[in-house]
N, C-alpha and C positions, 0 to 999 in steps of 0.2 A: 174909557175902556177899562173893564175889569179883567182880572186874571185869576183863574183858580186851577188847581192841579188835582188830579186823581191818580193814585198809584195802585198797581195791582201786580200780583205774582201768580203766574199760571204754570202748572206742571204739565209736562208732556213726556211720553215714553221715548220720544225721539232724542237721540244724542244731540248735543249742542250744535255741532257743525251741520248735521242733517236738518235740524230745526231751522237754523239760520238760512240754509239753502232754500228750504221750502217756503218759509214765511217772509223772506226778504228778497232773495235773488230770483227765485222762480215764481214769485207770487202772480205776476201778470199772466203766466201760462196756466197756472193751477186754478186760480179762482173761477174762471168761466168753465173750466173742465169739470170741477168737482161740485160747483154750486150754480148750475145754469138757471135754476129757479130764482136765484138772487142776482147773479152777475151775468149780464149779457156779453160784455166784452171788456177788455183792458187794452188800451191803445197807448203806445209810447208816442207822445207828441214831440218830445225833444230829448236828446241825450241817448246814451248807450246802456242804460240800466244802473249806472253808478251815480255818484253825487252829482246833483244838478238835473237829473232826469225828471221830466214831468210826464205823469201818466194820467190818462182820463179813464175813469171807470164808469161804464154805462150799466145801469141797473136794469134788471129784467122788468118787463111790463107787469104791473100789479104789485110791485115791490113798495111803491109809495114814494120813491125818489127817482129822479131821472139820471143824475150823474154826480161825480165828484172828481176833482182834480187834486193830485198829490204831487208834491215836489220832494224828491229824495235829497235829504240834507247830508246824511252820512251813510255810507255803506262800507263798513270796515270789516273785511273778511278775516283779518288776523285776530282782532279782538272780539269778533262776533257782536258788533254793535250796528244797529240800524236805526236811523232817525229820519222821519219824514214829516212834512207839514201838509195838512189838508187845507188848501188855500181857496177852494171853491166847492160849494155843494148847495143844492136846494134844501138840504137839511138845515142849513144855517138860518134860513128864514129871517134874515136881517138881525138876528139875535147874536150870532157868533161871527167873529171876523175871520178866525182861523183856529186850527187845532194842531198842536205840535206833539208828536210822539217820539219818545226816546226809548228804545228797546234794547235790552241786553240779554243774551242767551248764555246761561251759566250751567255748568255740569251739576247734576243732582247725584246723590249717593247711590241711587238705584240704576244709574247708567243713562237715565233720561236727562231732561233739562228742566230748569226753572227759567221761565221767561219773565223778566222784570220789565214792566211797562210803566212809564211815567208820561201821562197825558196832560198837556197844559192847554187850557181853553182860554181864548181871548174873546171877551164879549164885545159886541159892536156898540159904539156910542155909549149911551147911558143905560144900556140893558142891565137889569138887575138879575142876579142869580136867584130864581124863584123855584119853589118845589115843582112847578110845571116844567120848567126848563130842565131841571135835574132828572125828572121822570123821562123826558124825551131823550136825554143823553143816555140814561140807563137802558132804555129800549133799543137805541141804536147800538150800544155796546153789546147787548145780548145777541142782536142779529149778527154783529161782527164776529162774536165768539162762535156762533154756529158755523160760519164759513171757515173759521180757523180749525174747528173740530173736523169739518169735512176734509180739509187739506191734510190734517194729521192722519185721519183714517185712510185716505188715499195713499199717502206715503208709506204707511205701515203695510198696506196690502200690496204695494208696488215698490219694493225696496230699491230698485234700480232707477226710480223716478227722480 
């Protein structure tokens, strides 16, 4: 098994607590509401939303993927830290064993947030990290970013959400 990490920082006009609530706490309700063309449903299979919760995300028809299962590793409302592991997905295609995300929401000078994301990819077996695999990961990350932008837009338009 190989391991590689990708780090990213994303700015959002949402203040840290609001961003954390939208992207970590309320994610299962917001994703299918704001991106039905991508996310058909999010179902809690186990848990109450906190650490240990397992969610199944079912993708919309025509998306190219059927589902993914996430396990919440950390949901720290005091420090605005969210960590989860994608432990099952047809995206993996026997090349990826799992992907772990560590996300921290920090205040930005403009009143918004900087979302710091550290993604650790664990390849399956002897899978090598090839340009093709990296291109697939980049494409999946871009699709994920579109859903996050849709959530951001929804929360900005609905401040009580």
